[in-house]
N, C-alpha and C positions, 0 to 999 in steps of 0.2 A: 551337153547342158553344161557341164563346167566352164565352158569356152565365153557363155554368155553373162557368168557368173564371176570371171577373169578380171583383175582389176587392169585396165586400160592408159596410158598418157594423151590427157589433153590441155588442150590451152584457150584457157576462159579469154574473151576480147571486147570489152564494153567501153565505150563512152560516156560519160559524165557530166551533165549539164557545165557551162561554164559558169553560169552564175553563183556557183557553191565558194563560199571562200576556203583555204586550203587545206585548215583545220578539218571540215566537215569532209572532205575529200580524202582524208589519209583515214578517217574513222569508218566510211562506206568499206575503203580498200581492206582495210583489217576487217571490218564486221564478214563480208563475202569470204576473207580466208579461215578465218576462225567458223564459221560454217562448214566453209567443204573440210575443213580436220574436225569438225564434230559431227560429221556425217561420213567419217569414216577415209575421209582422202589422206594421200600421204605426197611426198615430194614436194610440195605445195610449194613456189618460189614467184616472187613479184619482180620481173627483169626488167621491165617497164612498165611510167607511171608517168607522162608527159602530157601539157597542153598544145593545143595544133588546131589550127584550121580544116575545119572540114572543108570538103571539095565542091559540095553541095548540099545546102540547107537540111537538115535531119528535123522534124518536128518544131521547125521556127528558128531551128539552132544554126548558127557559122559557127562557130567554137565550141571546144569540145577539152574534155579530160579524157586521157586514153591512155587505158591500164590494160594491161595484159599479165594474165597470173596461169601460171604452170602448174596442174595436180596430176595423180595417178589415184584412180579411182573405178569402181564398181559403176559400170552402165549404167543401174539400174539406178543411181540419186542425179542423174541427170533431168528428167522431167521435174522434179522438185526445182531444184535451182534454176531452171526456164523459167518455171511460173514466178521464182521471186523474182528473180531480173525483171521480168512483162512489169510485176504488177510497182515496183519501184519506180516512183515518178521523175526519180534526178537523170535515173539512166536515159539516154535517149536512144543507145542499141545495141545489141548484143549477140555476141558469138559464141559456140561451143565448138570447138575445131578439136576431131579425135586425129593423134598425131601417129606415127606409126611408130614400133617399138624398136 
């Protein structure tokens, strides 16, 4: 049972709509980092945040802002985070990847 509650390393990758201005994009990134910290995540790092062309259209978008956030958290918080990402209309696509420790 303790293994289920143990903190693990994760990588959150998501694409933000290209239509937003840079200030709004930066606010969104910081807001998700704050939500991670509020939920008990630690070692939050944002190594990548760039604009790029998508290989194929996703929700009628061919351009997007690629964001990567690395963090350590309990797996119990992940369903809540996934739901927030799904409901955000400015997020084109999002993935949470479990990293090897």
